[in-house]
C-alpha positions in Angstrom: 29.8 14.2 -77.9 27.5 12.3 -75.6 29.1 10.3 -72.7 29.6 6.6 -73.4 27.0 5.7 -70.8 24.3 7.6 -72.7 25.4 6.2 -76.1 23.2 3.6 -77.9 25.1 0.5 -78.8 23.6 0.7 -82.2 25.7 3.8 -82.8 28.8 3.7 -84.9 31.7 1.8 -83.3 33.8 4.9 -83.8 31.3 7.0 -81.7 33.1 5.5 -78.7 36.3 7.3 -79.4 37.2 10.6 -77.9 37.4 13.7 -79.9 41.2 13.7 -79.9 42.8 10.3 -80.0 45.8 10.0 -77.7 49.0 8.6 -79.2 52.2 8.1 -77.2 55.4 8.1 -79.3 58.4 6.5 -77.4 61.8 7.0 -79.0 65.3 8.2 -77.7 66.1 9.9 -81.0 64.9 13.5 -81.0 65.1 13.7 -84.8 62.8 10.7 -85.1 60.3 12.3 -82.6 60.3 15.5 -84.7 59.7 13.8 -88.0 57.0 11.6 -86.5 55.3 14.6 -85.0 55.4 16.4 -88.3 54.0 13.5 -90.3 51.2 12.6 -87.8 50.1 16.2 -87.4 48.2 15.7 -90.7 46.8 12.3 -89.6 43.0 12.1 -89.1 40.8 9.2 -88.2 37.2 9.8 -89.0 37.9 13.6 -88.8 39.5 13.1 -85.4 43.0 14.4 -84.9 45.7 13.0 -82.6 46.8 14.2 -79.3 50.5 13.3 -79.5 52.4 12.6 -76.2 56.2 12.0 -76.3 58.8 10.0 -74.2 62.5 9.8 -74.8 62.9 6.6 -72.9 61.0 3.5 -71.6 61.3 4.9 -68.1 59.7 8.2 -69.2 57.0 6.3 -71.0 56.1 4.4 -67.8 55.5 7.8 -66.1 53.3 8.9 -68.9 51.3 5.7 -68.9 50.7 6.1 -65.2 49.2 9.4 -65.7 47.3 8.9 -68.9 45.1 5.8 -68.9 43.3 7.1 -72.1 46.2 6.5 -74.4 44.9 4.6 -77.4 48.0 3.7 -79.3 51.8 3.6 -78.5 54.4 3.9 -81.2 57.3 2.2 -79.5 61.0 2.0 -80.3 62.8 -1.2 -79.2 66.4 -0.1 -78.6 66.6 2.8 -76.2 68.3 2.9 -72.8 68.9 -0.9 -73.3 68.7 -3.2 -76.2 65.4 -4.6 -75.1 63.9 -1.5 -73.3 60.9 -1.4 -75.6 60.2 -5.1 -75.2 60.4 -4.7 -71.4 58.0 -1.8 -71.7 55.5 -4.1 -73.6 55.7 -6.6 -70.7 55.2 -3.9 -68.2 52.1 -2.6 -70.1 50.5 -6.0 -70.5 51.5 -7.7 -67.2 52.1 -5.1 -64.6 49.6 -2.5 -65.8 47.2 -5.2 -67.0 46.4 -2.8 -70.0 45.2 -5.0 -72.9 43.2 -2.3 -74.7 46.1 0.0 -75.7 47.4 -0.8 -79.2 51.2 -1.3 -79.4 53.0 -0.6 -82.7 56.6 -1.7 -82.3 59.0 0.4 -84.4 62.7 -0.4 -84.6 65.7 0.8 -86.6 67.7 -2.3 -85.6 65.7 -5.3 -86.5 68.6 -7.6 -85.5 67.9 -6.9 -81.8 64.2 -7.8 -82.2 63.6 -10.2 -85.1 60.0 -9.7 -86.3 58.8 -13.4 -86.2 60.2 -13.8 -82.7 58.8 -10.6 -81.3 55.3 -11.1 -82.8 55.1 -14.6 -81.4 56.5 -13.8 -78.0 55.0 -10.4 -77.2 51.4 -9.0 -77.2 52.0 -6.3 -79.9 49.7 -5.2 -82.7 52.1 -4.4 -85.5 55.9 -4.4 -86.3 57.5 -1.6 -88.2 61.1 -1.3 -89.4 61.9 2.5 -89.5 63.7 2.2 -92.9 60.5 0.7 -94.4 58.0 2.7 -92.5 56.8 5.2 -95.1 54.1 7.7 -94.3 51.5 5.5 -96.0 52.6 2.4 -94.2 52.5 4.3 -90.9 49.1 5.7 -91.6 47.7 2.3 -92.4 49.1 0.7 -89.2 47.8 3.6 -87.1 44.4 3.4 -88.7 44.1 -0.3 -88.1 45.3 0.2 -84.5 42.7 2.9 -83.8 39.9 0.8 -85.3 40.9 -2.1 -83.0 41.0 0.2 -80.0 37.5 1.5 -80.9 36.2 -2.1 -81.1 37.6 -2.7 -77.7 35.9 0.3 -76.2 32.6 -0.8 -77.6 33.0 -4.3 -76.3 33.8 -3.1 -72.9 30.8 -0.8 -72.9 28.6 -3.6 -74.0 29.9 -5.8 -71.2 29.4 -3.0 -68.7 25.8 -2.6 -69.8 25.1 -6.3 -69.6 26.5 -6.4 -66.1 24.4 -3.5 -65.1 21.3 -5.0 -66.5 22.0 -8.2 -64.7 22.5 -6.3 -61.5 19.2 -4.5 -62.0 17.5 -7.8 -62.6 18.8 -9.2 -59.4 17.7 -6.1 -57.5 14.2 -6.4 -59.0 14.0 -10.1 -58.1 15.1 -9.3 -54.6 12.4 -6.5 -54.3 9.8 -8.8 -55.7 10.6 -11.6 -53.2 10.6 -9.0 -50.4 7.2 -7.8 -51.4 5.9 -11.4 -51.7 7.0 -12.2 -48.2 5.5 -9.0 -46.9 2.1 -9.7 -48.6 2.1 -13.3 -47.3 3.1 -12.2 -43.7 0.5 -9.3 -43.7 -2.4 -11.5 -45.0 -1.5 -14.1 -42.3 -1.4 -11.4 -39.5 -4.7 -9.8 -40.6 -6.5 -13.1 -41.1 -5.9 -14.2 -37.5 -7.9 -11.3 -35.8 -10.5 -11.5 -38.6 -11.1 -15.1 -37.8 -11.6 -14.0 -34.2 -14.2 -11.4 -35.3 -16.0 -14.1 -37.3 -16.0 -16.4 -34.2 -17.5 -13.6 -32.0 -20.1 -12.9 -34.6 -21.2 -16.6 -34.5 -21.3 -16.6 -30.7 -23.4 -13.4 -30.7 -25.8 -15.0 -33.2 -26.6 -17.6 -30.5 -27.7 -15.0 -28.0 -31.0 -13.3 -27.6 -31.1 -10.4 -30.0 -33.6 -7.9 -31.0 -34.7 -7.8 -34.7 -32.6 -4.8 -35.3 -29.6 -6.3 -33.6 -30.1 -9.5 -35.6 -30.1 -7.5 -38.8 -27.0 -5.6 -37.9 -25.2 -8.8 -36.8 -26.1 -10.4 -40.2 -24.6 -7.3 -41.9 -21.5 -7.6 -39.7 -21.1 -11.3 -40.8 -21.2 -10.4 -44.5 -18.8 -7.5 -44.1 -16.2 -9.6 -42.1 -16.5 -12.4 -44.6 -16.0 -9.9 -47.4 -12.9 -8.5 -45.7 -11.5 -12.0 -45.1 -12.0 -12.6 -48.8 -9.9 -9.5 -49.6 -7.1 -10.7 -47.4 -7.2 -14.1 -49.1 -7.0 -12.3 -52.5 -3.9 -10.4 -51.2 -2.4 -13.8 -50.3 -3.3 -15.1 -53.8 -1.3 -12.2 -55.2 1.7 -13.3 -53.2 1.2 -16.8 -54.4 1.0 -15.7 -58.0 4.3 -13.9 -57.7 5.9 -16.8 -56.0 4.5 -19.1 -58.8 2.6 -21.2 -56.1 -1.0 -20.3 -57.0 -3.3 -23.3 -57.7 -6.7 -22.5 -59.3 -9.8 -24.1 -57.8 -13.2 -24.4 -59.3 -16.2 -23.9 -57.0 -19.9 -23.2 -57.6 -21.4 -19.9 -56.5 -24.8 -18.4 -56.3 -25.1 -15.0 -58.3 -28.2 -14.1 -56.3 -26.5 -14.7 -53.0 -23.6 -12.7 -54.1 -25.8 -9.7 -54.9 -27.5 -10.0 -51.5 -24.1 -10.1 -49.7 -23.1 -6.9 -51.7 -26.4 -5.3 -50.7 -25.8 -6.1 -47.0 -22.2 -4.8 -47.2 -23.4 -1.3 -48.4 -26.7 -1.1 -46.6 -25.4 0.4 -43.4 -23.3 3.2 -45.1 -26.3 3.9 -47.4 -28.7 4.1 -44.5 -26.3 6.6 -42.7 -26.3 8.8 -45.8 -30.2 8.7 -45.9 -30.4 6.7 -49.1 
């Protein structure tokens, strides 16, 4: 079966269950453990068998719970080493272990020690069974409902994990985008400064005595430096777009002059190639 991280959430809820569903049976009566083991050996949930763990006391159950965080359901006796050992174990699971996904089926042979209404209201359990009334059919129904609920919890936890991961990835993407925007703005600013210096030198040279060939080359240099400055400004515009600060401006332009600028830009490389 695929790992949960690779599993689409559109898949069956039961797809989040392991191949063998782990059940912990806690009871101090060995005969009860044997009968329970025999009955549940035939139990299947969506073709999945049980992996049955056993504990003869609440103390042993605590040790098992510490080693097996994958327990789906616990079938728990109330009266064991003390009259309320099972109830104390419920509090340990929910409050000390902070485990709220394991399903707890309370099973007692002495209902007087743990009245159903009081126990259901005061303890976070998922079902209450009296051993004398717990037929195989009743036990199977309770166990099926518990496993289904456990499966729902697994799916909900996976959904929450994926949402948190998606939010984390979005935050990383936002940070990367902001860093890129800052870099582009800084780079365009740093390049624009020396380019403006080049443009100033070109203008100063234009006021000196130049031969016809030098004047032509200077004119080409003016067009090229202006075009490069436009590229830098375009880079800055990209940064403004990503920052949501771009403001569009309408300005007239001369198509013929644009073509002349392009011709000047490529005239020197073309002449070097003999074109």
